[in-house]
N, C-alpha and C positions, 0 to 999 in steps of 0.2 A: 501792298494794295490795301485802297480803300474799306473803311466797312466794318460789321461785321465779320469776324471769319464765321465759317458753317461747324468747322471744327476747331475746337483749341485744347490743346494737349498743354498742360501746365505741370513742370516740374514730378512729371511719373515717373513711378519707383515700384517695381515690382521684383518680389523675393520669392524663392524656392526653395523648399524643402528638401534636402538632400543627404543620400549620409557621409554623417560625417562635420553637416553645417547647414546653412544657411548659402544658397548664390544669389545675388543680385544681379539679375539681369536684364535690369530697365534699372537705368542711375539719374534719376532728373533730367529724363527727356520734355521740351519742349517745343512745341511747333505750330502753325495755323495753319488752315486749309480753309479759301472763300469759296462760294457758290462759283459752279462754273467752270474751276479752275483745276486744271489735271497736276498733279506733282508727285512726283517720285521718290523712293526713300529706296537707298542702293547701300549696299557692305557686303560684305564676306559672309558666310555662314559663322553663323552665330550671333552679330553682331547685335541683338534685340529688336531688327526689322518686324516680323512678326509678332514677337512678345509686346510688341511695345500695342500693333492693334488687337492682338486678344487681350490683351489687359483692359483697354478702352471699352471694347464689347461684351465682355464678360466672357470669355471665353476659354480662360484658361483651364489648365488639368486641375486635380483638386490637389496638387500639393504647390500649385503657385497661389501669391495672391499680391494685390495692390496696398503695398502699403504707405503711399502717400502719393501726392499731388490729384488731379483732376483733369477729367476730357470731360470738356461740354460741347454738345451737340446742338447746335438751336437754341442754344441759352441755357441747355439740360445736362447738369453732371451727369454720363452714363457710370461714374463708377459708383456713384452713393445711390443708383437704380437699384431695385429688387429684380430678378429675375421676370417675375411678370411681366415688367417695364420694359424691361430691356429686350424680352420677345414680339413685345408690340411693336415695338421699331426694327430690329432686326428681318430681312425679308419685306419691309414694306416702305422705310426711309432709309435705311441702309442698305443696299443689295453685298453680296460675297462672291468672287468668283474666286477657287482655293486652286493651287498647285494643281492636284491631282484629282482628277473629278471622279476617278475609279476609284476611289475611298470615301468622296465627299457624297458621289450619288450612293441610293439605295439599289442595291443587286438584287433586292427581292421584289422593288416597286418597278410597273414601267417607268417611262421617258414621261411617257405625258402626265403620266397618275403626280408625277413629283411634283411638275411644273403648276400643274392644275391644286395641289394641297396649299401653296404659298398661296396662290388667287382667294382661294376659300377661307386660308385660317385668317388674313386680312380684311376680304370683304363677306361678312357673317352672310348679306343677303343675298348673294352669288349662289345657286343652285350648282346642282353637282354638273350637270349637262352645259350649261355656260360656262363652269370653269373647263369643262373639256375641251368646247370648242374654242374660248378663248389660246387655250393650251398649246395646240394644231396653229392660232394665226403666231402663236409668241416663236413656233420652234420654225414657222416659215419668215419669218422675219429676222431670225439669225444665220439664214441660211441651210436649212436640214434640207435635203431633195427628201418628197412624198411623205411630207410630214404627217399626213393625216394615218398613212401605214405605220410609222414610225416611231411615232405617239404610243400606240402599242405593244413597240418593243423593251428588251431590257437594259439596261449600262452595256453588259457585257456583248451585245451585237450591234455597238455602237464603236466609231472608231475612236481612237485618240481625241482628234482633232472634231469630229462630230458628239462627243461627250464634252468640250469642253465648251462646244456651241451650246449645249442643253443647258452646262450651270449658267452659261451668260442670261439666255430664256430664264430662268430661275430668281437671279439676281435681275432684269429687269423687268418682270411680271408685273410690279407694283411700280411701275417709274419712280426709283427712290432718289434721294435728292443725294446723296454720296453712294458711288460705287468703290469697292474696294477689292481692287485683284492681285492675289498674292501668288506673285510666282507662275502668271496664268500660260506662260509657254516655256514654260523650263523643258518638261516633256515633249516636245511637239519639234517637228525638224521644218528647217528654213521655210519652206513654201506653208505648210499651214501656220506656221507663227504668223508671219507677215498675214494671210486671213484675220489671225485671231485679232490683232492689233487693228487690223481696219473696221475688223467690224465693233471692239472695242469704243474706237474713236467714233461709228456712227451712232451708237446706242447711246454717249455720253450727247454729243448734237443733237439727238430725238428727244432724249428725256429733259436735258438741261443740267443733267448732275453734276459733280464735282466728280476726280476720278484721280484716287491716290493709286499707286503703280508699287508695289514691294518688288523691287527685283535685285539680282547680283549683277544682271547685263545693262554695260554702260549704253549698248546701242539701242537699246529697248528706251531709256532714259532717254537720251539724244531724239530719237524718234517722234516720241510720244509727250514728252512734259514740258511744261513751263518752270517747273523750278525742281530746284533737285534738294532733299535731306542727304547729307552720309553721315553714316553711323557707326562706329566703331566701340565694341567692349560695353555696349548697352549705355554709350552716351551719343549725344550729335556731334558732330566735328565740324561739321562745314552745313550753313544753307545757303544757297543763291540762284539767281534764274540759271537759270539752262545755258546759257550761250558764258557768262562770267564761272560757272564752275569748270566747262572743258576749258574756254582758254584764257581764264585771269583766275586758278585756283588758288588757293592761300593757305590750303591746311597740306601737309606732306604725303597724308594717308590718300588722300583725292589724288593728288598730281603722282603716287605710287599707282594707283588701280586706272589711272587714263593711260599711263607710258605701258601698261602691260597687256594695250590693246594692239594688236595687231592694225595698220595702216597701208594701202591699197598701193601707195606710192612710193614706200620701202621698197627695197629688197628684203626677201624673205631671209630669215634669222633666226636666231634664239631668240626669245622675246624676254625682256627684261620681267623679271617675279619681284616680288615683295618678299625679301629675306623673313626666318624665321616664320612663326608660327602664331596665331591670333591668342593673346593671353588666357589664360583659364579663369575665370571668372571669380572662380576660388581664390586664386591666388595673382589676383591683380598687381602689377610693377608699381613703387610707388611713384605719385607727378602724374605724369600725362602715360597714357597707357597704350601709344604707341610707340613710345621714347627707345624699346629694347629694337625698335624694327627702322629706327628714322635715321636716315644718314644723314639729316639734317642737325640731331641733337649732339652726337660726337663729344658728349660727358658733359654737355654744359649744365650748371647746377640748375638755374632756372627750371630744366625739365623736370626737374627733382618734386617740382610745384604742379598739381595740376591746374591746366588754364581754365578759363571759361571763356565761354563764346563772347566773341564783343565783335564790335562794327566794324568793317575792313572796306567798307563802301556802300553804295546804295542797295540795300535790302539784300546785302552781303555779309557772314557772320560765320569767325573762323574761331576753333579753338588751339589756336598754337601761339606759343610765348613768342614767335619769328614769322610771324605770318607775314611781315614785310618783306622778307627774303624770297618770297615767291617769285617767280618769274614766269610770264605766259608761254602755256603749256601746246606742243605742239599734236595736235588729237583732232 
């Protein structure tokens, strides 16, 4: 894409202090997101997806810290910002939708007061009554039935789908420029999941925001995104337009993820799985981190050297020494 990106993450490195040493959970991650674009970040649990975003937004727990790199949002380096400056951005210019709304929402505050809290924090001139009325309007916008009554209820009185809708209402309250949805449908059944994805799509269209979807669900990636970033062991291993990623993937990890998807037009049988386990970040293998699980490696000496992201096609990059050996994926 052309033009200045809305969010540019460059060479980000994040470490955690743990018993017995230091874990590098994010290791040199770089990517761009442009205004109005929908980008998916995908990978197995522990690949560094959420930690990358939490690093950029200053939301790491006390044991974690960014040790290198930058995350520029609209030209401002988030990593260099103080907490007070970040608080002015989070909830106003950057909206967040977390995986588990039951833990993200405050259990002792009504849902309406939590929606109006963000409105008043970022709009000091807005009175309590005006914020409460706008909160009801926002709950109605995200499909909460009887919003005036529901605004007075607590999170435990909402279903899982309704709690997620409330989280989206909070995220969109100040019409942010970027919405980050971290596994927003993981705990929901397929019907509610479809409704939430439709809602996120509509909210993005109405606000004109860029949307970042963090997920392990390739179906969500295929349905929602224009571009996909694949992460493994704290690094970006492939980035491409969603069609290229699904039908002409260049990294064996991306191919393995796609091949593990069930297909409606194939006979039901045992799905192929990726052998082995993701590596322990304290003891990463030499060279390519995917090497021990990679069918393409076969003990090749080149795989003992860590591959860098290289251009493999238009707006398509992969970190594999043998990316030219990839063939079309049946997905």
